[in-house]
NUTORZA-600053 format. One record per residue: x, y, z of N, C-alpha, C in turn. Coordinates in steps of 0.02 Angstrom, whole numbers, padded with zeros to 5 digits. Atoms other than C-alpha are relative to their C-alpha. Example, Ala and Ser with C-alpha at 12.3 -4.5 7.8 and 13.67 -1.06 7.14 Angstrom:
BEGIN
ATOM      nc1      nc2      nc3     cac1     cac2     cac3      cc1      cc2      cc3
ATOM    00045   -00059    00000    00615   -00225    00390    00045    00060    00000
ATOM   -00042   -00059   -00003    00684   -00053    00357   -00039    00055    00037
END
This chain:
BEGIN
ATOM      nc1      nc2      nc3     cac1     cac2     cac3      cc1      cc2      cc3
ATOM    00079   -00058   -00005   -00020   -00004   -00014    00082    00080    00013
ATOM   -00032   -00037    00009    00059    00163   -00037   -00002    00033    00070
ATOM   -00008   -00014   -00064    00115    00286    00115   -00043    00033   -00010
ATOM    00050   -00046   -00006   -00027    00403    00173    00043    00077    00012
ATOM   -00013   -00076   -00027   -00015    00588    00164   -00008    00008    00056
ATOM    00020    00008   -00052    00007    00633    00334   -00043    00077    00013
ATOM    00042   -00049   -00031   -00100    00792    00321   -00081   -00015   -00056
ATOM    00046    00011    00012   -00235    00697    00244   -00005   -00027    00019
ATOM    00063    00030   -00057   -00273    00590    00390   -00033    00022    00068
ATOM    00065   -00018   -00024   -00373    00693    00487   -00021    00074   -00050
ATOM    00018   -00073    00054   -00465    00832    00391   -00048    00049    00074
ATOM    00042   -00048   -00058   -00557    00999    00504   -00013    00032   -00049
ATOM    00052   -00047    00041   -00689    01079    00412   -00029    00069    00064
ATOM    00076   -00036   -00053   -00777    01242    00513   -00034    00025   -00032
ATOM    00054   -00037    00035   -00935    01284    00502   -00039    00051    00061
ATOM    00009   -00040   -00079   -00969    01435    00613    00034    00013    00032
ATOM   -00031    00013   -00062   -00927    01415    00757    00012   -00092    00017
ATOM    00022    00060   -00029   -00933    01240    00751    00087   -00031   -00046
ATOM   -00075    00027    00046   -00738    01118    00704   -00045   -00073   -00014
ATOM    00003    00096    00008   -00781    00942    00625    00079   -00014   -00024
ATOM   -00078    00054   -00007   -00624    00836    00668   -00034   -00053   -00044
ATOM    00005    00059    00003   -00642    00683    00552    00060   -00033   -00027
ATOM   -00055    00060    00004   -00517    00537    00546    00007   -00022   -00081
ATOM    00002    00026    00080   -00476    00504    00361    00051   -00061   -00004
ATOM   -00042    00055    00024   -00422    00337    00355   -00062   -00068   -00018
ATOM    00045    00081    00008   -00564    00200    00300    00010   -00037   -00008
ATOM   -00031    00058   -00007   -00470    00108    00229    00023   -00067    00044
ATOM   -00030    00024   -00059   -00416    00057    00410   -00037   -00001    00051
ATOM    00072    00019   -00033   -00588    00073    00474    00006    00071    00056
ATOM   -00009   -00067   -00011   -00503    00265    00534    00049   -00038    00078
ATOM   -00028    00030   -00031   -00417    00146    00652    00084    00054    00025
ATOM   -00023   -00032   -00002   -00267    00260    00733    00039   -00006    00025
ATOM   -00060    00008   -00013   -00083    00259    00703    00051    00056    00023
ATOM   -00019   -00068   -00049    00051    00377    00765    00001    00057   -00031
ATOM    00005   -00036    00039    00046    00481    00606   -00081    00049    00021
ATOM    00078   -00026   -00001   -00135    00513    00648   -00032    00020    00070
ATOM    00025   -00014   -00056   -00138    00521    00831    00040    00056    00006
ATOM   -00025   -00068    00002   -00012    00672    00796   -00043    00071   -00033
ATOM    00055   -00072    00038   -00138    00758    00674   -00083    00027    00048
ATOM    00056   -00025   -00032   -00291    00737    00791    00019    00057    00056
ATOM   -00014   -00022   -00038   -00183    00794    00933    00023    00098   -00016
ATOM   -00010   -00059    00063   -00125    00950    00795   -00093    00033    00025
ATOM    00087   -00028    00038   -00322    00975    00766   -00014    00005    00064
ATOM    00089   -00028   -00114   -00414    01003    00965    00105    00030    00023
ATOM    00002   -00063   -00037   -00261    01128    01014    00018    00057   -00066
ATOM    00025   -00043    00069   -00295    01208    00836   -00056    00020    00012
ATOM    00062    00006   -00011   -00465    01186    00888   -00014    00061    00072
ATOM   -00015   -00044   -00060   -00425    01254    01077    00002    00100   -00002
ATOM   -00048   -00057   -00031   -00343    01404    01052   -00036    00060   -00086
ATOM    00047   -00044    00033   -00471    01482    00919   -00092    00032    00029
ATOM    00071   -00053   -00041   -00591    01608    00994   -00079   -00002   -00006
ATOM    00094    00025    00042   -00747    01568    00867    00006   -00057    00025
ATOM    00036    00097    00013   -00740    01385    00892   -00032   -00010    00067
ATOM    00050    00011   -00063   -00892    01337    01022    00011   -00077   -00017
ATOM    00015    00064    00007   -00904    01164    00968    00050   -00035   -00038
ATOM   -00026    00041    00011   -00811    01012    00920   -00017   -00071   -00037
ATOM    00045    00073    00031   -00877    00846    00826    00053   -00052   -00024
ATOM   -00035    00028    00062   -00750    00720    00780   -00053   -00088   -00003
ATOM    00040    00049    00029   -00824    00587    00682    00066   -00052   -00026
ATOM   -00053    00027    00047   -00737    00467    00551   -00043   -00020   -00054
ATOM    00008   -00011    00079   -00735    00456    00348   -00032   -00070   -00016
ATOM    00022    00075    00020   -00848    00289    00266   -00014   -00029    00046
ATOM    00070    00030   -00018   -00968    00247    00374    00044   -00029    00095
ATOM   -00018    00025   -00087   -00841    00204    00540    00005    00052    00013
ATOM    00002   -00068   -00044   -00833    00324    00679    00109   -00050    00007
ATOM   -00080    00030    00010   -00626    00235    00717   -00025   -00075    00059
ATOM   -00014    00062   -00009   -00579    00075    00755    00062   -00019    00069
ATOM   -00037    00035   -00057   -00475    00108    00916    00087    00014   -00021
ATOM   -00073    00019    00019   -00265    00092    00904    00020   -00038   -00051
ATOM   -00007    00030    00046   -00205    00042    00725    00061   -00031    00024
ATOM   -00046    00057   -00034   -00113   -00134    00800    00045   -00009   -00066
ATOM   -00046    00007    00047   -00046   -00153    00632    00090    00037    00017
ATOM   -00063   -00079    00035    00073   -00003    00621    00025   -00007    00095
ATOM   -00068   -00006   -00024    00163   -00064    00789    00059   -00028    00006
ATOM   -00074    00036    00026    00268   -00163    00716    00081    00028   -00036
ATOM   -00073   -00049    00032    00370    00001    00640   -00018    00073    00038
ATOM   -00034   -00058   -00034    00417    00143    00738   -00037    00077   -00012
ATOM    00002   -00069    00016    00371    00279    00628   -00090    00004   -00006
ATOM    00079   -00030   -00013    00179    00240    00631   -00024   -00046    00067
ATOM    00029    00043   -00067    00178    00156    00796   -00053    00102    00027
ATOM    00044   -00060   -00075    00060    00262    00940    00054    00025    00026
ATOM   -00047   -00020   -00038    00180    00365    01016   -00030    00011    00103
ATOM    00024    00008   -00045    00167    00374    01203    00030    00075    00052
ATOM   -00019   -00066   -00009    00187    00534    01310    00062    00033    00007
ATOM   -00052   -00011   -00020    00364    00539    01349    00047    00009   -00070
ATOM   -00032    00014    00043    00420    00507    01182   -00036    00087   -00040
ATOM    00002   -00065    00046    00330    00703    01128    00032    00083    00038
ATOM   -00044   -00073   -00026    00426    00856    01125   -00026    00049    00029
ATOM    00039   -00053   -00049    00437    00961    01273   -00041    00060   -00017
ATOM    00019   -00078   -00003    00365    01131    01200   -00053   -00011   -00024
ATOM    00079    00001    00040    00185    01049    01162   -00035   -00003    00053
ATOM    00041    00001   -00060    00053    01081    01281   -00039   -00057    00021
ATOM    00065    00057   -00030   -00031    00968    01400    00030   -00069    00000
ATOM   -00012    00105    00035   -00014    00775    01394   -00045   -00017   -00037
ATOM   -00009    00071    00050   -00004    00648    01270   -00040   -00056    00023
ATOM    00009    00071   -00017   -00101    00496    01238    00012   -00032   -00059
ATOM   -00035    00048    00055   -00054    00360    01114   -00086    00002   -00069
ATOM    00019    00000    00068   -00221    00395    01014   -00053    00104   -00022
ATOM    00020   -00060   -00004   -00209    00589    01034   -00003    00044    00046
END
């Protein structure tokens, strides 16, 4: 399978004061790997920083919400879900393996 484009793993759409965050890995039932966790974390940091945003909706593309962690990614360090101590000190707040 071709490598996924990290910029397309999580889609963010603004509709007025509503922000829709969509996990975009329908071929994997939207399970979360490391790059997706990072993208989710950034999407919610951006939501928190947006003074015009009042509500966030988390959803999944292609008819599935989220199948959980991508267990196949565990074998690949670049794709594995991160743990808090692996994140840069410059990131605000605690981070979990699902973002």
